[in-house]
C-alpha positions in Angstrom: 287.2 34.7 60.3 284.1 34.2 58.2 280.5 33.3 58.8 279.9 29.9 57.2 276.4 28.9 58.3 273.1 30.6 59.4 270.5 28.4 61.1 267.0 29.5 62.1 264.7 27.8 64.6 261.1 28.8 65.2 260.3 27.6 68.7 257.4 28.0 71.1 257.2 27.4 74.9 254.1 27.6 77.1 254.0 30.3 79.7 253.8 29.1 83.3 250.4 30.8 83.5 248.3 32.6 80.9 249.1 36.3 80.7 246.1 38.7 80.4 247.0 41.9 78.5 244.8 44.7 77.4 241.7 44.3 75.2 243.9 44.9 72.1 246.0 41.8 72.8 243.9 39.4 74.8 245.4 36.5 76.7 248.8 35.0 75.8 249.5 31.4 76.5 252.9 30.8 74.7 256.1 32.6 73.9 257.2 32.3 70.3 260.6 33.1 69.1 262.9 32.8 66.1 266.4 31.8 67.2 269.3 32.7 64.9 272.6 30.8 65.1 275.6 32.1 63.2 278.6 29.7 62.9 282.0 30.9 61.9 284.7 28.9 60.0 286.6 28.5 63.3 283.6 26.8 65.0 282.5 29.8 67.1 278.8 30.3 67.4 276.7 33.4 68.0 273.0 33.4 69.0 270.2 36.0 68.4 266.5 36.0 69.1 263.4 37.7 67.6 260.2 37.8 69.7 257.3 38.7 67.4 253.9 39.1 69.1 251.2 40.2 66.7 249.3 42.5 66.8 251.7 44.1 69.2 254.3 43.8 66.5 253.7 44.1 62.7 256.2 41.2 62.3 255.3 37.6 62.7 257.4 34.5 63.1 256.8 33.8 59.4 258.0 37.2 58.2 261.1 37.1 60.5 262.0 33.7 59.1 261.5 34.8 55.5 263.4 38.1 55.8 266.4 36.5 57.5 266.4 33.4 55.2 265.9 35.3 51.9 267.6 38.7 52.5 269.7 39.1 55.7 271.5 35.7 55.8 273.0 36.2 52.3 274.3 39.6 53.4 276.4 38.1 56.2 277.5 34.7 54.8 281.2 34.7 54.0 281.7 38.0 56.0 283.8 38.7 59.1 281.4 38.9 62.1 283.7 41.2 64.0 282.7 44.1 61.7 279.3 44.4 63.4 278.7 48.0 62.4 279.6 47.4 58.8 277.4 44.3 58.5 274.5 46.2 60.0 274.9 48.8 57.3 274.9 46.2 54.6 271.8 44.6 56.0 270.1 48.0 56.3 270.8 48.6 52.6 269.1 45.3 51.8 265.8 45.7 53.7 263.8 48.4 55.4 261.5 48.0 58.4 261.5 44.4 59.8 263.4 45.5 62.9 262.8 42.3 64.7 264.5 40.3 62.0 267.4 42.8 61.8 267.6 42.9 65.6 268.0 39.1 65.9 270.9 39.2 63.4 272.4 42.1 65.3 272.2 40.1 68.6 273.9 37.1 67.0 276.6 39.3 65.4 277.4 40.9 68.8 277.5 37.5 70.5 279.8 36.1 67.9 282.1 39.1 67.8 282.3 39.3 71.5 283.4 35.7 71.7 285.9 36.3 68.9 287.4 39.3 70.8 287.1 37.5 74.1 285.1 40.3 75.8 281.5 40.7 77.0 279.3 42.7 74.6 278.9 45.6 77.1 282.7 46.2 76.6 282.1 46.5 72.9 279.4 49.1 73.7 281.6 51.2 75.8 281.6 49.6 79.2 279.0 49.2 81.9 277.6 51.8 84.3 275.8 49.1 86.4 276.9 45.5 87.3 273.4 44.7 88.6 269.9 46.1 88.4 266.6 45.6 90.3 264.0 43.4 88.6 260.6 44.4 87.4 257.8 41.8 87.8 254.4 42.0 86.1 250.9 40.8 86.7 248.2 40.5 84.1 244.7 41.8 83.9 241.9 40.4 85.9 239.4 41.2 88.7 240.8 43.2 91.7 240.6 40.2 94.1 243.0 38.2 92.0 245.8 40.8 92.2 246.8 40.5 95.8 247.9 36.8 95.6 249.8 37.5 92.3 251.6 40.5 93.8 252.4 38.6 97.0 253.9 35.8 95.0 256.4 38.2 93.4 257.1 39.8 96.8 257.8 36.3 98.2 260.5 36.1 95.4 262.1 39.4 96.6 260.5 41.5 93.8 259.6 45.0 94.9 258.9 46.7 91.6 255.7 45.5 89.9 253.9 46.4 86.6 250.1 46.0 86.6 248.7 45.3 83.2 245.5 47.3 82.6 243.2 48.2 79.8 241.3 44.9 79.6 238.4 45.9 81.8 236.4 49.0 82.5 238.6 51.9 83.7 236.7 51.9 87.0 237.9 48.4 87.6 241.5 49.5 86.8 241.2 52.3 89.3 240.0 49.9 91.9 242.8 47.5 91.2 245.5 50.2 91.8 243.8 51.4 94.9 243.7 47.9 96.4 247.3 47.1 95.5 248.6 50.5 96.7 246.8 50.2 100.1 247.6 46.5 100.7 251.3 46.7 99.7 252.1 50.3 100.6 255.4 49.5 102.3 256.3 46.4 100.3 256.1 47.3 96.6 256.1 50.1 94.1 253.8 50.0 91.1 253.7 51.1 87.5 250.7 50.5 85.2 250.6 49.6 81.5 247.4 49.9 79.5 249.0 48.7 76.3 246.9 51.2 74.2 243.8 49.9 76.0 242.2 53.2 77.0 240.6 56.1 75.1 241.7 59.6 76.0 238.7 60.1 78.3 239.4 56.8 80.0 243.0 57.7 80.5 242.1 61.0 82.1 239.5 59.3 84.3 242.2 56.9 85.5 244.6 59.8 86.2 241.9 61.6 88.3 240.6 58.5 89.9 244.1 57.4 91.1 245.3 60.8 92.3 245.7 59.5 95.9 247.6 56.4 94.7 249.4 57.7 91.7 251.7 55.0 90.3 255.4 55.5 89.6 254.8 55.4 85.9 251.9 55.2 83.4 252.8 53.3 80.2 251.2 53.6 76.8 247.7 54.6 77.9 246.3 55.3 74.4 246.9 54.3 70.8 250.5 54.3 69.6 250.2 57.1 67.0 248.1 59.4 69.1 250.9 61.7 70.2 248.6 64.6 70.7 246.6 62.8 73.4 249.8 61.4 74.9 251.0 65.0 75.4 247.6 66.1 76.9 247.6 63.1 79.3 251.2 63.9 80.3 250.2 67.5 81.1 247.6 66.3 83.5 249.2 63.1 84.9 250.9 63.2 88.3 253.1 60.3 87.2 255.7 60.2 84.4 254.4 58.9 81.1 256.1 56.2 79.1 256.0 55.2 75.4 256.2 51.6 74.4 254.2 50.8 71.3 254.7 54.4 70.2 258.5 53.8 70.1 259.9 51.5 67.5 262.4 53.4 65.4 264.6 56.5 65.6 261.9 58.4 63.6 259.4 57.5 66.3 261.7 58.8 68.9 262.2 62.1 67.2 258.4 62.5 66.7 257.8 61.8 70.4 260.5 64.3 71.4 259.2 67.0 69.1 255.7 66.5 70.4 256.8 66.6 74.1 254.7 63.5 74.5 256.4 61.4 77.1 258.9 61.4 80.0 260.3 57.9 79.6 261.2 55.6 76.7 260.3 51.9 77.1 263.1 50.0 75.3 262.9 46.4 74.1 265.9 45.1 72.1 263.7 42.8 70.0 261.1 45.5 69.2 263.7 48.2 68.7 265.9 46.3 66.3 268.8 44.9 68.3 271.5 46.2 70.6 272.9 48.8 68.2 269.6 50.6 67.6 268.4 50.3 71.2 271.5 52.0 72.4 271.1 54.8 69.8 267.5 55.3 71.1 268.8 55.5 74.7 271.5 58.0 73.8 269.0 60.2 71.9 266.8 60.0 74.9 269.6 61.1 77.2 270.3 64.2 75.1 266.7 65.4 75.7 266.5 64.4 79.4 264.4 61.3 78.9 265.0 58.3 81.1 264.8 54.7 79.8 262.9 51.7 81.1 264.5 48.4 80.0 261.3 46.5 79.2 260.7 43.2 77.5 258.5 41.2 75.1 257.7 37.7 76.2 261.4 36.8 75.8 263.7 33.9 76.3 267.2 34.1 77.6 269.0 35.3 74.5 267.0 38.5 74.1 267.1 39.0 77.9 270.9 38.7 77.9 271.2 41.1 74.9 268.9 43.6 76.7 271.0 43.4 79.9 274.2 44.0 77.9 272.7 47.2 76.6 270.9 48.3 79.8 274.0 48.0 82.0 275.8 50.6 79.8 273.1 53.3 80.1 273.4 56.3 82.5 269.8 57.4 82.0 267.9 54.4 83.4 264.5 55.1 85.0 264.7 54.8 88.8 262.7 51.6 89.0 263.0 47.9 88.3 263.8 46.6 84.8 262.2 43.7 82.9 264.9 41.0 83.1 262.6 38.4 84.6 260.7 37.2 81.4 262.2 33.7 81.7 260.5 33.4 85.1 257.2 33.8 83.3 257.9 30.8 81.0 257.5 27.2 81.8 261.0 26.6 80.5 263.9 28.3 78.7 266.6 27.2 76.3 269.3 29.2 78.1 270.9 29.5 81.5 270.0 33.2 81.8 268.0 32.6 85.1 271.3 31.9 86.9 271.8 35.7 86.9 268.5 36.3 88.8 268.8 36.4 92.6 267.0 38.2 95.4 265.0 40.5 93.1 268.0 41.6 91.1 269.8 40.7 87.9 273.6 40.5 87.7 275.7 40.9 84.6 276.9 37.4 83.5 280.5 36.6 83.3 282.0 35.5 80.0 282.4 36.8 76.5 279.6 37.7 74.0 276.2 37.8 75.5 277.3 35.6 78.5 274.7 32.9 78.2 274.7 29.2 77.1 272.1 27.6 74.9 270.8 24.2 75.7 270.8 22.4 72.4 268.6 19.5 73.5 265.9 22.0 74.6 266.2 24.0 71.5 265.6 20.9 69.4 262.7 19.8 71.6 260.8 23.1 71.3 261.5 23.8 67.6 258.5 23.9 65.3 260.4 24.9 62.1 264.0 24.9 61.1 266.1 26.0 58.1 269.9 26.1 57.5 271.8 28.2 55.0 
């Protein structure tokens, strides 16, 4: 069995509603992705996805396309896709960094190998600990009076775990938002907050003190990604566990965070963290040091969501909260059938081999902005 063709599609789909993040990232209106399709000589196909979101990510759609086209695709063409670990080593030898590009290839290789072996990817990763998980919903930034309708809309869809995006307004506004949400939905929902690097150290401490009565279940990435010293200082004073997202990309990042004692939780994203293989390694390292993992997401379509689920269901050290497998619900459309796994506020492992999803070829063609084939 050999890989005979690599195809790349840069696609974009509008969000159902604009998504307001912190002051660092502004408002997002579209999801952009690079879709990788590997075709073997027996006709089997494997799909991967990269979800760059600059400036959250250093990579862009243009860099992902170029790195895969010029470097990674030649590494796998003519090779047996069932040797996923060996092919990852070969790709690692060809390029450093560029974890999103490498992650998209890793996803596609796992999907194709799983189909070749006739097993779901989680079996290749050692088997599952969970057959379903609770979903994490999210609301964007905005004035406090806009939060209640947004939260209620998720509750009406059986969502009970909600992330509130903060860091776009004054910290006093963020404190008020959490107070109102906690009091209005005290018995209906649990909340985490994500500042996406939007606060200074003093603002983060002001938030911690100002929300002592309504402490969230988790505070994610309150300050700048490389500011491990202040992360640790915030952790020491915070009543809630502290999570790293932008601070955590590579294994080197994980080791620095652990050495610094900076956080309690790792926020994992298979696109950001370089695919299934690397994401699982990060989770296993976290487990060794008593750190739980939140399966989080970029603005993702169903391929990345399925890959994340295949990893997440194998982990024994998941954070006791909802996990971000509802990204496709935020989109106006998707190119896969991943949403069939979402029901009553939970996500179930799909049946079938590989990643367990189907790609709608007509939709992929409709939303494609750029295409190349090798």
